N, C-alpha and C positions, 0 to 999 in steps of 0.2 A: 829492809829499807826503812829510812827514817820517815816520820810524819812531816808533811809539809807545814812548817810553822813559820812565823815571822823571823825567828832566828836563823833557821835552815836556808830559807829563801834569800835572806840578806847575805848569808855566807857563801852562796852558790857563786862560783868563779866561771867567767867565760873560757872557752877553749878555742882551738883553731877551727873546729867544727861544731855545728849546733849539738847540743847535749839535752837529754832528758833526765829529770829527777822525778821518779814516780812515788807517789804517796804510799806508805806502808799500810795504811788503814782502808782507804777508799780506792779499790781497784779501778784502774782507768784514769784516775785523776793525777795530773803531773804538772811539771814546770818545764817549760821549753827556754833553754838559755842560748841565745845567739852569740856568735863571735863578737858582735859589736857591744854585747853587754846588755842588750834588751832582754828583759825576762817576762814571759807570758804564761798565763795558766791555760792548760789544755785539758780535754777529755778525749781519750781514746776508746772507741767501742766498735762493735760489729752489729750491723743491721740483721734483720730476720733473714735477709737473703744471703748473709754471710759476707757482706762487703765490709772492709775495714774503713772507719771514718775517724777523722780527727776534727774536733770542734774547738776553736780558740775562744776562750771565755773572756780574755781581756789582759791588759798589761799589769804587772806588778807595779804598785804606786796608785794607779787608778782603782785597783782591786786589792783588798786585803786577803791573806791566805784564807781567812774564816769565810769571807764573803764568797770567794772563789770555790771553796769546798761546798758551800750551800748550793751554788749555781751547778756545780759538777753533779751533786747528788740528784737535783731536780732533773737534770738532762739525762742521767742514767735511769732514773725512774721511768721517764718517757721511752727510752729505749726498750726497757723491759716490757712495756705496754705495746710494743710494735712500731714506735715512732722512730723518726729519724731526724734529729735536730739540724744536722747540716743541710739536708734536703730542704727543710723548712726555712732555713735562712736564706738559702740560695733562691727558693721560690719567692720569699718576700723581696729580695734584692731586685729580681726581674719582674716584679708584680706591677700593674699598671698604676700610675699616679692619677690624681684627680685631673691634672692637666690633660692627660691622655683620655680620660674618660669624657671630659667635656668636649674634646675635638671630635670624637666619635658620636656623641650625643648631638652635636650641632650637625654634623654631616648625614647621620643615618636617621634622625628623627626630626629635628627642628626644621631643616631645610626641605624634608619630605612632607611633614604633616601640618606645619603651622603657616599661617598667613605671613605675607611679607612684613607687615608692621610688627608682629609678635616675634618674627625672626630677629628683626632689628633691635627690639627691646631685649630679648633673651641674650643676644650677643653682647649688648652693652653691659648687662649685669655680670655676665661670665668674665668679661675682659676687665672691668673696673672693680668687681667685688669678689668673685668667687676664686678666679685664678691667683690673685695677689695673697689671699688669706689661706687657701687650702690647695693650691696648685701642685706643690711639691709633695704633699701627703700621699701615701699610698691609698688607693681606694679602699682596700680591706681594712686599713687601720683607722679610717675616720670613725668617731664615736658620736653618740648623741651629744656629749659634752661640747665636742668641737663644733657641732652645729648650733646648739644652744648659745655658745659664746659669739658666734658669728651674728646670730639673730639679735642677741642684745646689743651688739655694737651698732646695729642699725635701727635702734629704737625710736630715734628722732624722726625716722621716715617710715612709719609703720607699713604703709601700702607697699613700699619698695621691699621692706624686710620680709613681708609675707610672699611677695612674688619670688624673691630669692629662695625661700623654703620651697615653694612649688617647683621651681626648676631643679633644686637639688633633689627633691622627693622623686620626680620623675627620672632624673639621671641615675639615682641609686636603685630605683626599681629596675632600669634597664641594665645596671651593672649586674644584678642578680641574673637576669636572663642571658647576659653575655659571659657568665661564669666568673666575674670579677669579685663577687662577694657571695656568701652563703645565702641561700633562700630565707626570706623572712628577717633580714637583718638590717633593713633599711634605717639608717641612723636618724632620719627626719621624723620617724614615727613617734608620736606622743610629745613632740615639741609644740607647744601651744602658740597658735598665731596671735598677732596683736588685734585688738579690736579697731576696725576702720570706720571713721566717720563717714556716713553716706550723706552726700549732698541731696537736698531735696529743693533746690532752687528752681523756680519757674516764673515766668512773667505773669503778672496781673493784668487785667484789661487795661488798666490806666498805664501801666508801664509799657504795654504793647502799643498804646497810642503814642507814647512819647518816643518809642523806637520808630514807629512809622514816620513820624515827623522828621527825626534826625536822618532817616534814609532819604526821605524826599529832599530834604535841604542838601544832603551830600550829592545827590544826583543833579541838582539844579545850580545852587550857588557854591558849593563846595562847603566845608567845615572850618570852623575857626582853628587856629594853631593851638596845640596843647603847649603852653608856656611852662617850662621846668627851670628856666634859668633864674639866677639871682635877681633880685629887685633892681640892682644897680644897672643890669643890662637892659631893663625895660625901655630906657630912654633912647635905645638905638632901634626900637621897634616903630612901625608905622603908627602915627597917632590915630588914624581913622581905624577903628576896630574892623570895619567892614573889609578893610585891605589886609586884614590878618586872616585871610581865608585861603584855602588852596583845595584843589579838586581831590577826590578820593577815587582810587582805582575803580572803574565801573564794573569790571569782572568780579572784584572782591565784593562789591555791593549786590550784584546779582547772586553771588555765592551765599551771602547772608539770607537773602530773600528764599533761595531755594532750600537752604537748611530749615528755615521755619516752616515753609509750607509743605515739606516732604518729611520732616523728622528724620533725615538721613544722617549717617555718619559724616564727619568732615572730610575723610579721604574719599568717601563714595561720591561726594559732589565734585571734589577737585578733579577726580579722575574720570568723571563722566564724558563720554563721547557721544557724537551726534548719532552714531549707529545704535546707541542704547536708548535713543528717544523715538517713540512712536506716538506722533501727534494724533494720528487718525482714530487710534484706539485708546487714547488717553493713557498711555503707559510709559514709564522709563525703566530700564533694566538696573535693578540694585540686587546685591547679594541676598539670598534667602536667609542667610545667616552670616554673621561676622566671619570674614575670611572666605566665604564660599565664592564660587563663580556667579556671575550676574544672570538674573532672568527677569521677565516682565513683571512689573509691580504697578497697580493702579495708583495715580496721583490725582489731586484736585485740578479743577480748572484754572485755579490761581497759579499753580506751578507751571502748568502748560502755557499760561499767558506770558510768564516771565521768560520761559524758553523761546516763545515766539518773537519776543522783542530782541533777542540777542542776535547779533550778526553772525553769519557763517563764513569763516575764512576759508577759501579753497585749499590752501596750504596746511590747514590745521584739522586733525581729527577730533579736537577737544571742544567741548561746549564752552569752557572757560580757559582760553589760551593765554599765554604770557604776551605782554605787548612787544617785547624785543625778540622773542623766540616762540612763535606761534605753533612750532611742532612740539612744544612742552606746554603742560598745563599750569595755570597760576600756582604759585607756591604757597605753602602753608604760611610762610613768614610774612608775605605780602598780605594775606588775608587777616592774619592775626594783628598786623599793624593797623589795617583799615578798621578792624573790629574795635580796637583800643580808641580810635578817634570817635566812632559812632557811639559806642557805649558811654564814653565820657561826656559827650555833648548831650546825650539823653539822660543823663543821671543814673546810669545803670552800671556803675564802676565794679560791682561784685558779680556781675553776670558774665559767664564764660560762653563761648560759642556752643559747647555741648549742652549748656542749659537750654538752648533752643529745642533740642530734642526732648529735654525733660517737659518743656512747654506742651509739645504736641502731645506727648502721653497723658499729661495732667488734663488737658483739655478733652481728650478722649474719654477719660474717666469721668469728668464732670458732665459729659454728654450722655453718660449712662452706659457706655461700653464696658463689657466685662474684661477680665484679665486676659482671657485667651484671644479675644478680638484685638485687644491692645499689643498683645505679644506678636501677633500677625503684622499689625500695622507697623511695629518698630523692627520686626524681623529678628526677634530674640530667639535663642536656642531652646530656652524653656521659660515657663511662666514665672519661675522664681527670680530670674533676672528682671522681669517686668516690674516687680514690686520695688526695684530701686529707682525706677524712673517716675512710676505713676505716683502721683500725690492726691489721693481721693479727696474730694470736696467733703468737709465734715458737717455741712448744713443738713443734707438729707439723713445723715446718722443721728444728728442732734434732734431732728424733728422726730424721727422714729423712737429714739430713747426717751424723749419727753412724752410721747403719746402712751408708750408702754408704762411708764412711771405713772401716768395719770390714771390708767386702767387699774394698776395694782393698788394705787391709793384708793380709788373707788371701790375696789373689792374689799379692802381691809375696813373701810368705813360703812360697808353694807349698803352702799349706793346702788342705784339701778344700773344694770350692766350697759355699758356705753358701746356705741358702734365699734367694729373691728378697726385695727390700726390702719388697714389699707384705705378704709373709707375716710378716716380722719385725715390721713396724709393727702388724699385727693382734695379734701376740702381745703387744707392748708396751702 
């Protein structure tokens, strides 16, 4: 039999039935010629179990005889080691895609173990980012390079990029549990996260005073309009600036005050029901940790006073119901819109609603509370998270550092030993 070369392959003619031309040098390597004239390189072999298999390597034209011979030799080497290239190919074709993994991940993990808000965010990332970029790829075929490329494409939004990595990491860990990938093969491993800038914004006492004045004005007279139109349109506005005021949703204003007095998360206050309020014992039910069920949590008399002033609608279970639909709580969009007006009037344009929670943690720190107490106050899952919210006052540290420095300098200069640091701090 002749060897399969470019000349012999080109000279092969189609017949009425499919024909095979086998290579004289590499046993099992051949050329399949169909009646249509299509020519494909194949490998014929037997598995360890004695089953005859035929593996199609590719069409002539797309593959040269030399390239096909190399592929055939590799396949036959695998067969001699007990492998089955045809079975491997069939398994790959029927293997789960990232789309299928994400569907199972959402159904069996996210909707079972994650809070509603987390579920919503994970679903958004999967639908908008992960499925479009990796959805059709086989789970077993995803590499670290694929993940790195996706991560780099999201470099302009580092927090979101890191969240996508977290979602993929958990999904691929579960893929190993579900038999979709070999163990210890998570492609997210060793992909370096972007550094995220942690906000440490909180209100100073002076800013808090300005906020209080704006809230009071919003509750009594209403707030001035935020004029965004071009100067040419100003002539159509009322000449009297006092007439350029409008009321602010009272439920939104109450929500802002409750956020500041409790340090609670936005969703926890918006979804608060009257059954969660225990005025007699000074408690409101809040999640012990983010995403957990609610349980009694002590709050200040200021928070209880705000709740006492709110009307109770018989047809609404919510503390902060919607005006037009009391069976639903006030929306986040309405609250955000009200906050935009309040913070603009107070000159606090860079302050977010979540920074009110930062403020509570910071004030607790400045009052001398330790990280464990503040962690309980803000209901964090661990103390490490507390450090992102708490902004310790530098003045006591500066005093202590100065005192220690003075004592060291005194010692170096051979001066008389001064009182201990604690005593000096008390004097200062």
